[in-house]
FIZAKOL-397535 format. One record per residue (C-alpha): x, y, z. Coordinates in pm, whole numbers, padded with zeros to 5 digits, always signed. Example, Ala and Ser with C-alpha at 12.3 -4.5 7.8 and 13.67 -1.06 7.14 Angstrom:
2
+01230-00450+00780 +01367-00106+00714 
This chain:
775
-00797-00093-02389 -00699-00460-02393 -00322-00436-02430 -00121-00671-02214 +00029-00530-01894 +00354-00714-01833 +00702-00662-01687 +00957-00870-01877 +01333-00922-01887 +01580-01103-02111 +01808-01228-01834 +01780-01382-01486 +01815-01178-01169 +02186-01128-01084 +02355-01242-00761 +02441-00915-00587 +02381-00902-00209 +02262-01260-00225 +02273-01343+00145 +02210-00995+00283 +02046-01016+00624 +02073-00662+00758 +01976-00367+00545 +02249-00115+00471 +02225+00193+00250 +02572+00124+00109 +02514-00236+00005 +02176-00163-00150 +02332+00084-00391 +02467-00211-00592 +02308-00231-00936 +02328-00611-00931 +02117-00654-00615 +01914-00951-00732 +01634-00938-00475 +01563-00568-00444 +01615-00454-00801 +01550-00755-01022 +01333-01023-00859 +00963-01035-00950 +00710-01025-00663 +00398-01240-00644 +00175-01267-00339 -00168-01343-00195 -00160-01158+00139 -00087-01482+00325 +00260-01495+00173 +00488-01320-00073 +00730-01489-00310 +01017-01335-00506 +01097-01509-00835 +01456-01474-00962 +01425-01673-01285 +01768-01837-01270 +01860-02134-01486 +02140-02298-01287 +01979-02280-00941 +01649-02096-00921 +01584-01903-00599 +01228-01860-00472 +01226-01649-00155 +00918-01671+00068 +00784-01413+00317 +00513-01448+00582 +00422-01122+00759 +00369-01250+01115 +00726-01385+01152 +00827-01078+01352 +01073-00970+01618 +01021-00642+01806 +01167-00317+01675 +01493-00335+01868 +01560-00687+01737 +01506-00620+01370 +01139-00674+01289 +01014-00897+01006 +01220-01207+00928 +01273-01401+00605 +01047-01710+00622 +01223-01946+00382 +01440-01990+00076 +01350-02254-00181 +01598-02362-00449 +01545-02553-00772 +01876-02691-00900 +01864-02747-01278 +02233-02717-01364 +02154-02523-01682 +02456-02296-01685 +02414-02193-02049 +02093-02087-02221 +01944-01886-02504 +01608-01735-02603 +01556-01639-02239 +01250-01452-02109 +01103-01399-01765 +00793-01197-01704 +00535-01084-01455 +00192-01084-01615 +00002-00842-01391 -00323-00892-01582 -00335-01241-01431 -00081-01225-01144 +00137-01497-01294 +00518-01501-01325 +00678-01702-01605 +01028-01811-01709 +01126-01971-02039 +01458-02050-02209 +01636-02304-02425 +01908-02534-02298 +02080-02791-02520 +01801-02757-02774 +01523-02817-02520 +01273-02547-02416 +01205-02518-02042 +00906-02329-01899 +00803-02233-01549 +00480-02077-01434 +00440-01933-01081 +00142-01792-00893 +00021-01746-00536 -00347-01824-00488 -00555-01635-00231 -00848-01875-00264 -00635-02182-00191 -00369-02008+00027 -00079-02163-00165 +00219-02093-00388 +00227-02302-00707 +00498-02366-00965 +00450-02568-01282 +00756-02683-01476 +00737-02822-01830 +00978-02911-02106 +00952-02952-02482 +01109-03299-02470 +00943-03603-02314 +01129-03699-01998 +01346-03389-02027 +01275-03244-01683 +01519-03319-01399 +01592-03102-01094 +01653-03105-00719 +01434-02906-00477 +01584-02799-00144 +01487-02547+00122 +01654-02332+00386 +01530-02174+00706 +01752-01862+00695 +01910-01658+00973 +01911-01918+01247 +02087-01814+01567 +02050-01842+01941 +01998-01470+01986 +01979-01164+01767 +02221-00902+01898 +02334-01008+02244 +02289-01311+02461 +01960-01317+02645 +01769-01082+02412 +01529-01359+02306 +01558-01264+01942 +01689-01589+01802 +01545-01836+01557 +01582-02207+01489 +01443-02440+01228 +01475-02769+01042 +01406-02902+00693 +01304-03267+00675 +01148-03519+00441 +00815-03655+00565 +00608-03900+00361 +00530-03730+00030 +00652-03382+00118 +00922-03162+00265 +00845-02994+00595 +01036-02690+00713 +00951-02578+01063 +01091-02378+01347 +01042-02115+01612 +01115-01744+01651 +01201-01719+02018 +01094-01372+02124 +00719-01420+02086 +00749-01800+02055 +00623-01788+01697 +00585-02141+01566 +00614-02157+01187 +00588-02425+00926 +00597-02470+00551 +00508-02782+00357 +00612-02853-00002 +00487-03127-00228 +00599-03210-00582 +00361-03389-00820 +00492-03546-01140 +00311-03721-01424 +00602-03939-01531 +00964-04011-01454 +01099-04072-01108 +01075-03877-00781 +01284-03923-00466 +01235-03751-00129 +01525-03789+00113 +01689-03576+00384 +01485-03269+00301 +01559-03280-00071 +01318-03382-00348 +01477-03506-00671 +01278-03524-00994 +01432-03735-01270 +01323-03748-01635 +00970-03619-01590 +00757-03453-01858 +00627-03193-01616 +00608-03123-01243 +00385-02917-01016 +00519-02781-00686 +00267-02672-00424 +00372-02479-00111 +00166-02392+00197 +00294-02188+00492 +00165-02065+00826 +00239-01967+01185 +00053-01980+01515 -00021-01606+01495 -00381-01487+01528 -00492-01132+01453 -00682-01085+01776 -00724-00825+02047 -00538-01020+02313 -00219-01039+02103 -00188-00661+02141 -00305-00624+02501 -00111-00919+02650 +00204-00773+02805 +00392-01099+02858 +00559-01169+02524 +00565-01541+02590 +00188-01549+02640 +00083-01354+02328 +00057-01666+02115 +00039-01927+02390 -00329-02023+02337 -00283-02092+01969 -00191-02434+01830 +00111-02530+01626 +00037-02457+01257 +00122-02810+01140 -00235-02934+01102 -00353-02612+00940 -00069-02610+00686 -00117-02980+00611 -00488-02929+00550 -00423-02636+00315 -00173-02840+00116 -00387-03156+00111 -00689-02965-00017 -00485-02800-00291 -00335-03130-00402 -00683-03266-00471 -00715-03014-00755 -00549-03011-01094 -00304-02737-01183 -00561-02590-01422 -00823-02581-01147 -00582-02406-00910 -00479-02157-01178 -00837-02081-01283 -00945-02030-00922 -00654-01793-00871 -00702-01587-01186 -01080-01564-01144 -01037-01430-00791 -00758-01189-00884 -00928-01054-01194 -01247-00989-00998 -01060-00688-00860 -00782-00609-01103 -00996-00601-01420 -01233-00338-01281 -01006-00055-01401 -00850+00004-01741 -00628+00291-01850 -00516+00369-02205 -00296+00673-02264 -00198+00556-02609 +00105+00355-02506 +00225+00076-02732 +00336-00264-02611 +00717-00233-02615 +00956-00466-02790 +01233-00406-02534 +01260-00537-02176 +01114-00337-01891 +01455-00243-01746 +01560-00091-02079 +01225+00082-02109 +01289+00242-01770 +01648+00331-01861 +01527+00503-02177 +01265+00687-01975 +01538+00815-01745 +01720+00947-02054 +01416+01148-02159 +01241+00897-02386 +00912+00914-02201 +00688+00619-02266 +00313+00612-02207 +00304+00234-02181 +00546+00250-01887 +00321+00506-01719 +00016+00282-01774 +00211-00018-01646 +00329+00169-01338 -00030+00267-01256 -00160-00088-01282 +00145-00229-01103 +00048-00037-00789 -00297-00197-00803 -00141-00539-00860 +00087-00500-00558 -00200-00404-00328 -00415-00701-00433 -00110-00921-00380 -00026-00795-00031 -00350-00692+00143 -00645-00931+00151 -00924-01002+00395 -00799-01247+00659 -00435-01146+00624 -00219-00884+00787 -00229-00553+00597 +00047-00440+00364 +00351-00317+00559 +00641-00098+00447 +00746-00369+00203 +00401-00506+00130 +00445-00880+00185 +00802-00919+00055 +01115-00928+00270 +01448-01108+00237 +01610-00971+00552 +01666-01068+00911 +01660-00696+00995 +01473-00515+00716 +01465-00138+00664 +01251+00024+00933 +01160-00333+01042 +00898-00368+00764 +00653-00237+01023 +00334-00034+01001 +00450+00328+01017 +00161+00563+01081 +00294+00912+01019 +00231+00869+00645 +00354+00532+00518 +00077+00289+00605 -00185+00547+00512 -00018+00594+00174 -00045+00218+00122 -00423+00261+00099 -00457+00598-00075 -00534+00429-00405 -00754+00153-00265 -01077+00348-00293 -01046+00554-00612 -00892+00267-00814 -01179+00034-00719 -01002-00183-00462 -01193-00095-00145 -01200-00461-00038 -00822-00453+00003 -00868-00207+00292 -01045-00478+00492 -00708-00622+00594 -00618-00295+00766 -00970-00265+00906 -00928-00602+01080 -00584-00497+01205 -00743-00185+01354 -01014-00391+01523 -00746-00611+01677 -00535-00326+01816 -00827-00103+01923 -00834-00205+02291 -00463-00135+02312 -00518+00200+02138 -00782+00292+02397 -00540+00214+02679 -00279+00431+02508 -00530+00717+02483 -00615+00684+02851 -00251+00698+02951 -00172+00984+02712 -00453+01209+02831 -00386+01129+03198 -00018+01218+03160 -00040+01522+02933 -00394+01665+02975 -00499+01554+03325 -00781+01812+03344 -00948+01643+03048 -00898+01287+03171 -01201+01061+03208 -01097+00706+03285 -01195+00462+03013 -01359+00735+02808 -01077+00904+02620 -01117+00754+02273 -00822+00586+02104 -00478+00689+01988 -00186+00553+01792 +00175+00650+01727 +00407+00605+01433 +00575+00267+01463 +00338-00028+01495 +00367-00403+01443 +00166-00727+01435 +00222-00770+01810 +00195-00421+01956 +00131-00058+01871 +00278+00262+02012 +00127+00594+02114 +00194+00954+02010 +00563+01031+02018 +00535+01372+02181 +00412+01486+02520 +00477+01692+02829 +00824+01545+02887 +00877+01387+02548 +01003+01625+02276 +00996+01371+01994 +00822+01378+01654 +00471+01307+01523 +00196+01448+01738 -00144+01316+01848 -00307+01379+01508 -00121+01073+01378 -00438+00890+01479 -00653+01132+01281 -00432+01064+00979 -00525+00698+01024 -00894+00762+01090 -00916+00955+00761 -00893+00621+00580 -01210+00506+00753 -01405+00812+00639 -01278+00758+00284 -01387+00394+00308 -01742+00514+00366 -01731+00816+00137 -01626+00609-00164 -01862+00317-00091 -02152+00516+00063 -02249+00200+00246 -02466+00306+00542 -02383-00017+00726 -02012+00062+00690 -02079+00411+00826 -02274+00288+01127 -02071-00021+01218 -01718+00069+01106 -01652+00431+01016 -01844+00622+01281 -01718+00419+01580 -01358+00472+01463 -01371+00841+01371 -01594+00953+01659 -01375+00775+01914 -01072+00943+01758 -01258+01276+01776 -01318+01217+02147 -00944+01176+02200 -00855+01477+01984 -01111+01699+02155 -00909+01647+02473 -00567+01740+02330 -00670+02088+02212 -00674+02368+02468 -00740+02743+02460 -00441+02943+02334 -00504+03311+02252 -00863+03244+02152 -00777+02935+01947 -00809+02567+02029 -00460+02429+01975 -00271+02108+02048 -00048+02197+02341 +00211+01926+02272 +00258+01924+01897 +00520+01829+01638 +00553+01802+01262 +00659+01446+01173 +01035+01390+01183 +01112+01760+01147 +01411+01875+01351 +01454+02217+01511 +01734+02300+01266 +01984+02132+01037 +02194+02012+01330 +01954+01713+01360 +02002+01707+01737 +01643+01752+01853 +01294+01749+01712 +01095+02070+01723 +00844+02073+02007 +00572+02330+01953 +00205+02413+02002 -00054+02378+01727 +00162+02286+01427 -00014+02257+01092 +00002+01876+01082 -00191+01835+01406 -00436+02121+01353 -00524+02024+00997 -00589+01660+01073 -00789+01742+01383 -01001+01971+01164 -01041+01690+00910 -01146+01441+01179 -01386+01686+01343 -01541+01763+01004 -01575+01398+00906 -01729+01306+01242 -01982+01589+01219 -02080+01485+00866 -02118+01124+00975 -02328+01222+01277 -02556+01426+01053 -02609+01133+00815 -02679+00899+01108 -02895+01161+01282 -02677+01136+01590 -02633+01414+01841 -02466+01397+02180 -02225+01585+02403 -01926+01494+02184 -02093+01639+01875 -02168+01961+02064 -01801+01980+02166 -01679+01928+01808 -01913+02201+01683 -01771+02438+01943 -01409+02353+01860 -01394+02319+01482 -01404+02689+01396 -01133+02763+01656 -00876+02515+01524 -00708+02770+01293 -00556+02493+01078 -00394+02705+00805 -00173+03008+00851 +00015+03191+00576 +00365+03322+00639 +00554+03626+00512 +00696+03436+00214 +00344+03346+00104 +00391+02991+00234 +00163+02777+00445 +00334+02777+00781 +00450+02444+00919 +00485+02600+01264 +00281+02885+01407 +00592+03069+01526 +00749+03056+01179 +00751+03380+00978 +00956+03310+00666 +00988+02968+00506 +01273+02756+00636 +01332+02942+00962 +01262+02622+01151 +01364+02276+01039 +01497+02131+00718 +01391+02333+00413 +01370+02038+00177 +01249+01785+00431 +01101+01465+00289 +00781+01507+00493 +00560+01793+00380 +00320+01754+00669 +00181+02109+00668 +00004+02034+00338 -00195+01740+00469 -00504+01958+00440 -00446+01961+00063 -00386+01586+00033 -00500+01348+00164 -00722+01601+00342 -00980+01826+00178 -00944+02148+00377 -00731+02324+00113 -00909+02321-00221 -01025+02530-00514 -01279+02704-00290 -01001+02834-00063 -00798+03008-00334 -00566+03196-00099 -00470+02874+00076 -00434+02689-00254 -00199+02959-00385 +00002+02936-00063 +00020+02560-00105 +00172+02612-00450 +00433+02844-00299 +00510+02587-00031 +00551+02306-00283 +00793+02514-00488 +00997+02601-00180 +01005+02241-00055 +01130+02109-00390 +01035+01809-00600 +01318+01559-00555 +01319+01357-00237 +01292+00995-00128 +01059+00771-00328 +00751+00788-00107 +00799+01160-00045 +00803+01228-00419 +00481+01027-00441 +00322+01254-00180 +00437+01564-00369 +00295+01406-00684 -00052+01385-00525 -00022+01736-00384 +00054+01888-00725 -00239+01694-00871 -00466+01856-00612 -00327+02196-00717 -00447+02089-01064 -00127+02182-01243 -00106+01912-01508 +00245+01988-01630 +00399+02008-01285 +00214+01696-01176 +00342+01507-01479 +00692+01632-01402 +00662+01471-01057 +00551+01144-01215 +00857+01157-01440 +01082+01232-01145 +00934+00942-00948 +00998+00704-01236 +01345+00838-01311 +01490+00864-00960 +01259+00659-00735 +01197+00341-00932 +01403+00021-00956 +01435-00209-01260 +01154-00434-01130 +00945-00113-01086 +00955-00128-00707 +00977+00210-00541 +01299+00299-00362 +01330+00520-00055 +01611+00399-00084 +01580+00109-00011 +01264-00050-00148 +00948+00079+00019 +00613-00010-00130 +00437+00310-00021 +00596+00495-00313 +00437+00252-00559 +00100+00290-00394 +00130+00668-00372 +00236+00681-00736 -00075+00494-00849 -00288+00724-00632 -00126+01028-00795 -00203+00911-01148 -00563+00857-01042 -00577+01210-00899 -00463+01340-01240 -00754+01156-01402 -01033+01200-01148 -01101+01406-00835 -01412+01422-00620 -01309+01586-00293 -01465+01927-00364 -01826+01813-00365 -01839+01727-00734 -01678+01493-00984 -01396+01653-01181 -01261+01444-01469 -00911+01511-01605 -00830+01781-01346 -00452+01761-01399 -00385+01633-01750 -00049+01723-01910 +00001+01800-02277 +00166+01459-02324 -00167+01291-02245 -00351+01456-02531 -00575+01158-02597 -00684+00863-02390 -00953+00678-02202 -01011+00503-01875 -01287+00301-01715 -01381+00189-01365 -01229+00460-01148 -01441+00555-00847 -01555+00896-00726 -01685+00971-00379 -02049+00875-00357 -01962+00540-00520 -01992+00660-00877 -01790+00446-01119 -01650+00669-01390 -01534+00601-01745 -01397+00881-01963 -01282+00927-02321 -01097+01236-02439 -00917+01368-02746 -00719+01686-02803 -00753+01750-02427 -01132+01766-02462 -01365+01521-02293 -01613+01382-02541 -01775+01113-02329 -01825+01047-01959 -02008+00735-01845 -02130+00728-01486 -02242+00407-01317 -02381+00476-00968 -02349+00190-00723 -02561+00385-00473 -02849+00619-00556 -02790+00986-00487 -02722+01333-00621 -02449+01330-00884 -02263+01655-00952 -02015+01671-01239 -01790+01958-01338 -01824+02013-01713 -01669+02315-01881 -01878+02412-02180 -02251+02421-02238 -02279+02193-02541 -02350+01843-02414 -02622+01584-02374 -02706+01376-02069 -02884+01051-02134 -02927+00703-01995 -02747+00406-02144 -03064+00331-02341 -03066+00679-02492 -03344+00828-02278 -03305+01191-02176 -03236+01266-01810 -03347+01571-01613 -03063+01786-01483 -02962+02133-01376 -02652+02315-01495 -02501+02611-01312 -02144+02742-01283 -02009+02450-01486 -02167+02196-01250 -02415+01949-01395 -02643+01796-01131 -02889+01510-01155 -03045+01238-00943 -02863+00912-01012 -03029+00576-00957 -02829+00275-00845 -02762+00033-01130 -02851+00277-01406 -02587+00409-01644 -02558+00772-01750 -02363+00919-02039 -02252+01277-02084 -02157+01338-02446 -02001+01639-02609 -02243+01789-02858 -02119+01934-03185 
């Protein structure tokens, strides 16, 4: 399982849509869109960089996620463009690649008989972007480095809106400094670039660095703003005061760059790869794919023509893990709709944090693919916005459920569209017939239960998970009211679902499946957490009274799970093939609908068939996970194929269209669900394996309970399961067939019970257990 995981191409990124500032569906359909379809993304959470690999003038586009305007003024803004002018207009033996085993991008080619190489990486440990340039001929390296602060203007859309931006690029001592301000929130930003050469000549004048006849050069870039991820940034109502207490980033950026420049390139690279591989190398997957001899874009094109390739499927799985490590790290903002990569002045959907599925999907694969630490970026974001979310909950209950209002004691709530500077509340209420009901917050809180359930860290449960989910339960307990003997959300909506195909108004209802199912999930999780913590109070008594009255799943006359309670036959209300499939949230990412509720599971299958497979990229990824939970291997694999064929760009980014990273993350989560499930109270290996995956192995995936699982199979039969518990506890494994042995890594026998295909034993932290097929 040591094959190289790499995206590679035999030509530079083309020039289509080169200066595009405002997203448009029409312009992004161009096949030659260099940024969206062909550039290679690297990142460290603090910044993202897109590498184009050009030989005449290389473009390196830099993103920093706090450089934000509000929704109405476009959202995230392109931080900087850096250009390396080589003048190599002809070349041969060209290759550019993204080595996701080490998070390094490379470019190599020949020009006039000389070989030129570039190596790029973004280091989390040193908070920098590094490029090393070498040549096969002594003194053969010459280029000019220049920078641009893009999209400068006095205002964004109309005079006085405050949405403008200004900036400068200047030479200063041994570096280039680009700096400026985004006016709306008075965001002060700065980038510093230094070039280090070992020979030849270097000139720095008027914001341009010229390197002449060097053997090699190292470029180091540091960036930053005066943004701080703190509570007051969200609660401060005066936009000019949000960042007022925080200093200009100049000293911080200078210190980062100075510290990096004290190290050799090899030291910087080793620090980067050691940190990255700490997380990435935990999981390996081998489906039998062979390292291809053709570029990745051709591999994908062949896949679209029916030449399915297991290596591409393995690569796609690991690429999702790579992108999360690159865009969501402790101390940074979490991954947004485009991770940490954006070229626009007004990106699609502002590159915000959209909470009616998208941001949650970003973290679906964090826990089961052994990347729980990546969730800490969102955890810190939640801590920062929590006071604002509590104010929103107060206002929401007071306005819509005044009888249940208790000032300052109404939990917390969140709506769909959120940003680094503010969050919104539920988009539906007494006089607000919009979309996405109050359970949007429960959708978010589910991540915090999963964070505990996969780590089984009691400190996480006490200090992080329980405060978040119980406070959400407090809010949700106030939005359900008696309706015909049930406890239903009075003001309810299914995300983005219109009343009919006229698309003129969203469907306002009572107790839709989305809200009821997630409230059930949150109530259940809170009760389980309270039991573990031995906590009992008035809230817990209320949840116990309510949970059996939530009626979260109803089956209609077509055998479907009803999206709306008033619906009889499928499609009577709303768009039949809507991208959201919110009434199956209890199947995934929830746990309500499972193999133990066969009637509901059968109805979920009917619903999935009626909804259809093809949709936008992220929506196909959700369907992919849903079919995996149904445990239909062939249909699940068909969804993976559809996602790759119709929802994936040449650089393997997911497309909505346009590029949205949630589809990549959801796709990786779906492959994991095919290989391992643990939501039904036991570990189920290979629950949704297709006939194409006849033989394979994986290691390092995580089941709930913090069991690290490695599996080998052949001819669809599992012949070895290795279980490494990170926390002691009861381990329950589904194993079909009675001929097996259970032993420790050292070969000692282990006591167990076996009933109804479930093998149970007491697992001890740090020990290793092997289940082997017995002849």
